[in-house]
C-alpha positions as CSV (number, residue, x, y, z in Angstrom):
1,X,63.9,124.9,104.6
2,X,66.8,122.9,106.0
3,X,68.4,120.0,104.2
4,X,71.3,117.8,105.1
5,X,73.9,116.3,102.8
6,X,76.2,113.4,103.7
7,X,79.9,114.4,103.4
8,X,81.3,111.0,104.4
9,X,80.1,107.5,103.8
10,X,82.8,106.0,106.1
11,X,80.8,104.2,108.8
12,X,83.0,105.4,111.6
13,X,82.9,109.1,110.5
14,X,79.4,110.1,109.7
15,X,79.3,113.9,109.4
16,X,76.3,115.8,108.2
17,X,76.7,119.2,106.8
18,X,74.0,121.7,107.5
19,X,72.9,123.4,104.3
20,X,70.4,126.2,104.4
21,X,68.3,126.6,101.2
22,X,67.8,130.2,100.2
23,X,67.2,132.4,97.2
24,X,70.8,133.8,97.3
25,X,72.8,132.6,94.2
26,X,75.2,129.7,94.9
27,X,78.2,131.9,93.7
28,X,77.6,134.3,96.6
29,X,77.2,131.6,99.3
30,X,79.9,129.2,98.1
31,X,82.8,130.9,100.0
32,X,80.8,130.9,103.3
33,X,79.7,127.3,102.8
34,X,83.3,126.2,102.0
35,X,84.4,127.8,105.3
36,X,81.8,125.8,107.3
37,X,82.5,122.5,105.5
38,X,85.5,120.6,106.9
39,X,88.1,119.6,104.3
40,X,87.9,116.0,103.3
41,X,90.8,113.7,103.8
42,X,91.6,110.5,101.8
43,X,89.9,108.3,104.5
44,X,86.8,110.5,104.2
45,X,86.4,109.9,100.5
46,X,83.8,107.6,99.1
47,X,86.2,104.7,98.6
48,X,85.7,102.1,95.9
49,X,86.6,98.8,97.5
50,X,85.8,97.0,94.2
51,X,88.8,98.8,92.6
52,X,91.1,97.3,95.3
53,X,90.3,94.1,97.2
54,X,93.6,94.0,99.0
55,X,92.1,93.4,102.4
56,X,90.4,90.2,101.1
57,X,93.7,88.8,99.8
58,X,96.0,89.9,102.5
59,X,96.0,87.1,105.1
60,X,94.2,83.8,105.6
61,X,94.0,84.8,109.3
62,X,91.7,87.8,108.6
63,X,88.4,86.3,107.4
64,X,87.6,84.6,110.8
65,X,84.1,84.1,112.2
66,X,83.6,85.9,115.5
67,X,80.1,87.1,116.4
68,X,78.1,85.6,113.6
69,X,75.0,83.6,114.6
70,X,74.7,80.1,113.4
71,X,71.8,81.2,111.2
72,X,74.0,83.8,109.5
73,X,76.8,81.3,109.0
74,X,74.4,78.8,107.5
75,X,73.7,81.3,104.7
76,X,77.3,81.3,103.5
77,X,77.9,78.5,100.9
78,X,79.7,75.6,102.5
79,X,82.3,75.6,99.7
80,X,83.5,79.0,100.9
81,X,83.9,78.0,104.6
82,X,87.1,76.7,106.0
83,X,87.2,73.0,106.7
84,X,87.6,73.7,110.5
85,X,84.6,76.1,110.3
86,X,86.6,78.9,111.8
87,X,86.2,81.3,109.0
88,X,86.2,81.8,105.2
89,X,88.1,79.3,103.1
90,X,91.2,80.9,101.7
91,X,93.4,79.9,98.7
92,X,96.8,80.9,100.0
93,X,96.0,84.3,101.6
94,X,93.1,85.1,99.4
95,X,89.5,84.7,100.5
96,X,87.7,82.2,98.3
97,X,84.7,84.6,98.0
98,X,86.9,87.2,96.3
99,X,86.5,87.4,92.6
100,X,88.7,89.5,90.2
101,X,92.1,91.0,90.2
102,X,93.4,92.8,93.3
103,X,94.2,96.4,92.5
104,X,92.2,96.3,89.3
105,X,88.7,95.2,89.9
106,X,87.2,92.8,92.5
107,X,83.9,91.8,94.0
108,X,82.9,89.8,97.0
109,X,80.7,87.0,95.8
110,X,78.9,86.9,99.2
111,X,78.9,90.6,100.0
112,X,75.5,90.7,101.6
113,X,76.4,87.6,103.7
114,X,80.1,88.5,104.5
115,X,81.4,88.0,108.1
116,X,81.6,90.7,110.7
117,X,85.4,91.0,110.3
118,X,84.9,92.0,106.7
119,X,82.2,94.5,107.6
120,X,84.6,96.1,110.1
121,X,87.5,96.6,107.7
122,X,87.3,100.4,107.2
123,X,88.3,101.8,103.9
124,X,91.4,103.9,104.5
125,X,91.9,102.5,108.0
126,X,95.1,100.9,109.3
127,X,94.2,97.4,108.1
128,X,93.2,98.7,104.7
129,X,96.5,100.6,104.3
130,X,98.6,97.6,105.5
131,X,96.9,95.3,102.9
132,X,97.3,97.9,100.1
133,X,101.0,98.3,100.9
134,X,101.6,94.5,100.6
135,X,100.2,94.7,97.1
136,X,102.2,97.7,96.2
137,X,99.1,100.0,96.0
138,X,99.2,103.6,97.0
139,X,98.5,104.0,100.7
140,X,98.5,107.8,100.9
141,X,95.8,108.4,98.3
142,X,92.9,106.0,98.0
143,X,90.8,105.9,94.9
144,X,87.3,107.2,95.0
145,X,84.4,105.4,93.3
146,X,84.9,105.2,89.6
147,X,88.6,106.3,89.8
148,X,91.4,104.1,88.5
149,X,93.7,102.6,91.1
């Protein structure tokens, strides 16, 4: 029997590791499995954006609408859309849809409806690291799900 296990949840790096089920004890197969499994880097880790939120508070220029359909934009509450309809409304540089404290705990109040630019911000990517640096958050080691920032 062959099973696959996801090693990375990062959308741009989807790697599947081939794991063969057998009757051999795990202790005997672990070294061989480790040799076949590539080492994970910080950008490969399952990153907990809700422990950060820096990208959503970095720049009022970021949350712009680009390829969203009118139907998709109509689902976003009008109070969260900029008066010129170009993107999300921001309070200073912070997106109005962001709730919580950057670097401690945040949530996007319209996560399922968020614009494409928000969906494309890759955890651990260049934009993510730039935003984290602005808030004085570690850019070399990103927190995984459930880990303190």
